[in-house]
Residue, then its C-alpha position, 0 to 999 in steps of 0.5 A: v142918512a144925514l138929511p134928517v139931521l140937517i132938516a132937524s138942525i134947520l127946523y128946530p131952533p134949539l138945534r141951530y148950533l148943530f147946524v153950525a157944527i155941520a156947516v163947520a165940519a163940511i167946510v173943513v173937509a171940503l177945504y181939505e179936498f180943495w187943497f188935495l186937488a191943488k196938490r195934484v197939480g203941484a201946489k203946496p198949500d199952507i194948511v196951517v195958515g189956511y185953517a187959521a184964517t178959516a177959523a177966524i172967518l167962521v168966528a166972524f160969521f158966527y158972531n155976525v161981525p163981517e167987519w172983521l173980514i176987512v182985517i182977516v182977508p188981508a192978514l191971510v194974504v200976508a201970512a200965506l206969502a210970508a209962510e211960503m217965503l220962509r219955507g225957502a227955495p226953490f220958489d218956482k211953485m210959490i205963486l201956485s202954492v200961495g194962490s191955492t192957499v188963499l183961493g181955497v179959504l176964499y172959495v170954501a170958507l168965505l163963501g160957505g160961511h155965509l150960511i152960518a151967519l144966516r143961521t145965527g144972525f136971523a134967529e129971532s122970530v118975526t113970522p106968525d108961526s114963531y119960526s125964525v127967518s133963518t129957519h124959513l130962508l134955509s128951508f127955502f134955500f135947500l128946497v130950491l137947490m135940491g129941487s133944481d138938482t133933482g129936476a136937472y138930473y131927471a130931465g137930463r136923463l130923459l130928454g138930454r140931447h144938447k150938451l151944455a158945457p161938453t169941455v167941462s162936464p159932458g153929462k150936463t145938457w141944456e134940457g137938464a138945465v131947463g128942467g132944473m130951472l123949472a123945478s127950482l121955480l116950482m119949489a120956490a112957489l111951493a115954499h111960498y104957499w107952504f111955509f113962507p108967505e112972508l116972502p112974496l111970490r115974485a121975490a121967491l121966483v126971482l130969487a130961485a131963478v138966480m139961485n138956479v143959475l148960480g148953482v149951475v155955474g158953481d157946479l161947472t166951476e167945481s167940475a173944471l177944477k177937478r178936470g184941471a186936477n185930472a180927478k173924477d171927484a174931489a174925494s170918495i167920502l160920500p158913497g155915490h156922491g164923491g166928496f163934500l166939495d162935490r156936494l157943496d159946489s152949488l151951495l157955495f156960490n149961493a150962500p152969499l146971495i141968500y145971506y145978503f138977500a136976507l140982510y137987505y130984505w129983513r134988516 
């Protein structure tokens, strides 16, 4: 249901702020889901401090001033520690609580915020068909990652025999991983010939391969977090998909990659 809205927010330049709104909403909800998992293991994350830092980080990404992060991240650490100290005794969960507050913001907001910076920081048109670099890069980004997920799912269902990481995610197989890699490379080639000739095929394939690996690592990492919290899904907001964090796991690890690639390649 949400996919057409997401596609429109990427392809239609006047709707770029809709993309920002979608990204902000997803980050806010996913961060809450992360803290929900943290609470299951006894942590008491400071939601006020965490969301205040998240707001500052997302504003910095929106206006493309990453220099602000040099101030925001240390301020987050100091504020989280001070807030937990001011709560008073007992202090036996202080390290766990402060760690969950800071890690949640860095994992979800800092990594995910790079997609906002990509949408707003590369909005000028530098391609022959008048679409912006951000439109093409985000289209490439989602096409590769969704293709990878789809390829891994069907290859794993049809051919899966050898477990990839049985202690973390028993359902994932090496055959599925290979299928996901092949699908991501196919989507990268399709993107190059279909709408993104400005991105050389060799660069597109290398970028897609790295994205696929990071996507698998991100997926397994989130699975490990859920396993540690004894939870099947981060939430049940999305029927059949779990929570927002379950959908963002591979995107979060890849968001900085696509942003800094764009920064290096087009700036």
